[in-house]
N, C-alpha and C positions, 0 to 999 in steps of 0.2 A: 638886704643883700642871703646867699643861702652860705652856711657854713658846715664843707662838705662833711667833716669830722662829727659833727653834732646829729645825734643819732632821734628821730622824732620814729614819734608811735602810728602805725599804720592807723587809719579809721576802718575796718571793714565793711561795714555797714556803708559806707561813703561809696566807698570801690566796689563791692557789689551793688551798688544803685547805679554807678556810672555804669559799669557793663551790662544789668539788663538792660536801662536805657537805650544804649550804642547795639542791642542785641536787638531790642525793636523794630530802631531804626533800617538798619540791616536787613530785617525780615520785610519790611515795606514794602518794598521792588520787587516783581516777581520777576523779575529777569535776574536780578544777581541773587539768588536764593541762596544761601547760605547752608541747606538743610543738605546732607550726601542723598539723603533716602528718596528727594524731591524726583520729581519726575524732568529730563534733562531740555534744556529749550533748543529750539531747532537754531539753528542762525537764518537770521530773518533776514539780515542784510549783504548787497554786492560789494558795497564801496562804502570804504573808509576816508574822511579826510579830514585837515586840519583848518581852521577857519580863524582870522585872527581877528579880535573885536578889540572894543573900548577898554572894556574890562581884563583882557586877557586873552587868552587862547584856546578855539573851545573844539573838540571831535564831533563830528556828523558823521552818522551812521545815514548811508541813501540821502546825503542835503538832510537830517531832519537832527537836530540836536541831542546829544545826548545828556540825562535828565540824572539826579542824585534819586537817591528813597525820597526825600525828601522835597520833591518837584523842581530843584534847582538847578541852571543848566551846571555843566560840565565842563567850568572856566579851570583852565589852570593860569600863573603867573609866566612862563617860560617857553618859546617853542619848542625847546629839545623837550621838554618834561610831555607836552605836548604830543610830539613825536611818538615817544613812546609809549604812553597812553592809547594812542592812536593803531598803533602799532600789535599792543597787547589784544587789541579787539580782533585786526587784521587776521593775528594768528590762530583765533578762532576756527575751526576749522565746520564738522558738518554741526556740531553743538556746542553751543557754549558751556565754558567751564567757567565760574568765578573763579575757583581756587586757583587759578592759574594765572590771573589779571590782580596782581599784586599792587600797583601803583593806579590805576585806577578804582582799586577799595579806597586805596591811601588817600586818594585823592578826594572821593566822596566821602567818606566817613570826615575828613579834615574840613570838609565845606558844608556840613549839613550839621556836625557837632559846633563848628565853630561860629556858624551863625550870627548867632542874638548875645554872644558872650564877650565880659569887655577884658581884658589883656590878665586884668587882676583876676579874675573869676575862672580863667583856665590855668595860669601858672596853681593857682589854689584845689582847679584839679587833679594838676597832676601834681606835686610834690606828696602827696602818703604815698606813689609810687615810685618816686624814685628812690629809696631803701633798698626794694628788689631788683631795679631798672638794671641790666645784664649791661651796658656800658656805662653807668657810672656807679664807681665805687669808690670806696678810698683805702690808704694806703697807709700804714703808721709811718712805713724810710720815708726819708727824704728825697730820699733819692731817685731822681726822671728813671721811668720803666720806660727799655729802649725798646 
């Protein structure tokens, strides 16, 4: 169990290693380059769709499945998330702007980063960052926060 008030040391080397690995993964795909100085990629598709598969819901561009940087299919667990991701792709006008595609980026990172790890490994990767997370914080008072 995690004790919220327990102070833990953050292993900066481990955090930097995880950040570098995530950055390398994101930069492997030309389509979703996060380099602002990179040439903008023109929109190459006309139709965005959502399809149901045995593993979840996929997003199609002109009938072809969207893939992650590590070449996995972009499959999400719910229709509503798939529709939101598809809406991000459909909202792109003449050029593709990855900075405006938050759910796509988060979904791709989750698929690629968590692909071959166990739950225990995932928890161990996240624990060092818990102390600095904006959502998770400790409070000395026992009263509820309204």
